DRENSE-365006 format. One line per 2 residues: number of its first residue (from 1); for each residue y, x, z of N, C-alpha, C. Coordinates in steps of 0.2 Angstrom, whole numbers, always signed. Atoms other than C-alpha are relative to their C-alpha. Layout:
BEGIN
NUM) Y,X,Z,Y,X,Z,Y,X,Z; ...
//
This chain:
BEGIN
1) -6,-1,+4,-109,-28,+54,+1,+7,-3; -1,-6,+4,-106,-15,+41,+7,+3,+1
3) -7,-3,-1,-91,-2,+43,+3,-1,-7; -5,+1,+6,-76,-5,+31,+6,+4,+2
5) -6,-4,-1,-62,+8,+30,+6,-4,-2; -7,+2,+1,-44,+2,+31,+5,+6,-1
7) -4,-5,+1,-32,+14,+24,+7,-3,-2; -7,+3,+1,-13,+11,+25,+5,+6,-2
9) -4,-6,+2,+0,+22,+16,+7,-3,-2; -6,+2,+2,+18,+21,+12,+1,+2,-7
11) -1,-2,+7,+15,+28,-6,-7,-1,-3; +6,+0,+4,+2,+25,-19,+2,-1,-8
13) -1,+1,+7,+0,+24,-38,+4,-6,-2; -1,-4,+5,+10,+22,-49,+4,+6,+1
15) -3,-6,-2,+19,+35,-39,-5,+6,+0; +5,-5,+0,+10,+51,-43,+2,+6,+4
17) -2,-5,-5,+10,+64,-29,-7,+2,+3; +6,-2,-3,-3,+73,-18,-3,-5,+5
19) +3,+6,-4,-4,+58,-6,-4,-5,-4; +3,+5,+4,-8,+46,-20,-7,+3,-2
21) +6,-3,+2,-21,+58,-27,-5,+1,+5; +5,-1,-5,-29,+62,-11,-3,-7,+3
23) +2,+7,-2,-30,+43,-6,-6,-2,-5; +5,+3,+5,-39,+39,-22,-6,+4,+0
25) +6,-4,+0,-51,+54,-21,-4,-2,+7; +4,+2,-6,-55,+49,-3,-3,-6,+0
27) +3,+7,+1,-58,+31,-7,-6,+1,-5; +6,-1,+5,-70,+37,-22,-5,+3,+4
29) +5,-3,-4,-79,+48,-10,-3,-5,+5; +3,+5,-5,-81,+34,+3,-5,-5,-4
31) +4,+5,+4,-88,+22,-11,-6,+4,-2; +6,-3,+1,-100,+35,-16,-5,+1,+5
33) +4,+0,-7,-107,+36,+2,-2,-7,+2; +2,+7,-2,-108,+17,+2,+5,-4,+5
35) -5,+3,-5,-93,+13,+13,+6,-3,-4; -5,+4,+3,-81,+0,+6,+7,+2,+3
37) -7,-1,-3,-62,+3,+9,+5,-5,-3; -6,+4,+3,-46,-7,+7,+6,+4,+2
39) -6,-4,+0,-30,+1,+4,+6,-5,+1; -6,+4,+0,-13,-7,+10,+5,+5,-2
41) -5,-5,+3,+1,+1,+0,+6,-4,-3; -6,+3,+2,+19,-3,-6,-1,-3,-7
43) -1,+3,+7,+22,-15,-21,+6,+4,-3; -5,-3,+3,+33,-7,-34,+3,-4,-6
45) -3,+4,+5,+40,-22,-43,-4,-1,-6; +3,+0,+6,+36,-23,-61,-5,+6,-2
47) +4,-6,+1,+28,-6,-60,-7,+0,+3; +6,+0,-4,+14,-11,-49,-6,-2,-5
49) +6,+1,+5,-3,-10,-58,-3,-7,+2; +4,+6,+0,-12,-26,-61,-7,+1,+0
51) +7,+0,+0,-30,-30,-58,-3,+6,+5; +2,-5,-5,-32,-17,-43,-6,-3,+4
53) +5,+2,-4,-48,-19,-33,+1,+3,+7; +0,-2,-7,-47,-19,-14,+6,+4,+2
55) -6,-3,-1,-29,-14,-14,+5,-6,+2; -5,+5,-2,-16,-25,-4,+7,+3,-1
57) -7,-2,+1,+2,-23,-10,+4,-4,+5; -5,+4,-4,+16,-27,+2,+7,+2,-3
59) -7,+0,+3,+34,-30,-2,+3,+7,+2; -4,-6,-1,+45,-14,-3,+6,+0,-3
61) -6,+0,+3,+62,-9,-7,+2,+7,-2; -2,-7,+2,+70,+6,-16,+4,+3,+5
63) -4,-3,-5,+77,+19,-5,+6,+4,-5; -5,-3,+4,+94,+25,-12,+0,+8,-1
65) +1,-8,+1,+94,+43,-19,-6,+3,+1; +6,-2,-1,+76,+44,-17,-5,-3,-5
67) +4,+2,+5,+61,+42,-29,-6,-4,+3; +5,+4,-3,+51,+32,-16,+2,-7,+2
69) -1,+7,-2,+50,+14,-9,-2,+0,+8; +1,+1,-7,+50,+8,+9,-4,-6,+1
71) +4,+6,-1,+37,-5,+14,+5,-5,+4; -4,+5,-4,+46,-21,+20,-4,-6,+1
73) +3,+7,-2,+36,-34,+29,+5,-5,+1; -4,+6,-1,+43,-51,+29,+3,+0,+7
75) -3,+0,-7,+55,-53,+44,-4,-5,+4; +4,+5,-4,+44,-68,+50,-6,+4,+3
77) +5,-3,-3,+30,-56,+52,+2,+4,+6; -2,-4,-6,+40,-45,+64,+3,-5,+6
79) -4,+4,-4,+51,-58,+72,-1,-7,+2; +2,+7,+0,+43,-75,+70,+3,-4,-5
81) -2,+4,+6,+46,-89,+58,+7,-2,-1; -7,+2,+0,+64,-93,+63,+5,+5,-1
83) -4,-6,+0,+71,-76,+59,+0,+2,-7; +0,-4,+6,+77,-67,+43,+3,+6,+1
85) -3,-7,-1,+82,-49,+40,+4,+1,-6; -5,-2,+5,+96,-42,+30,-2,+7,-3
87) +2,-6,+3,+86,-29,+20,+3,+0,-7
//
């Protein structure tokens, strides 16, 4: 079995900041060394880039008075299929 890196972040492009830039650089360095990676990051609605490779976007919601989003897994993922959350 070959190693594969899983990176999980609460921010990524199109949000431009040091975290996003560092993650991209780190993934590029891993790829140059022959190690594939998958990134799990928030979806940003219509602003989410299309055609991304090895990036899994999860539902998120806007945080009032902030320029960031918070990842929001489906309630069924946390509480089971018979439950809903008021996000």
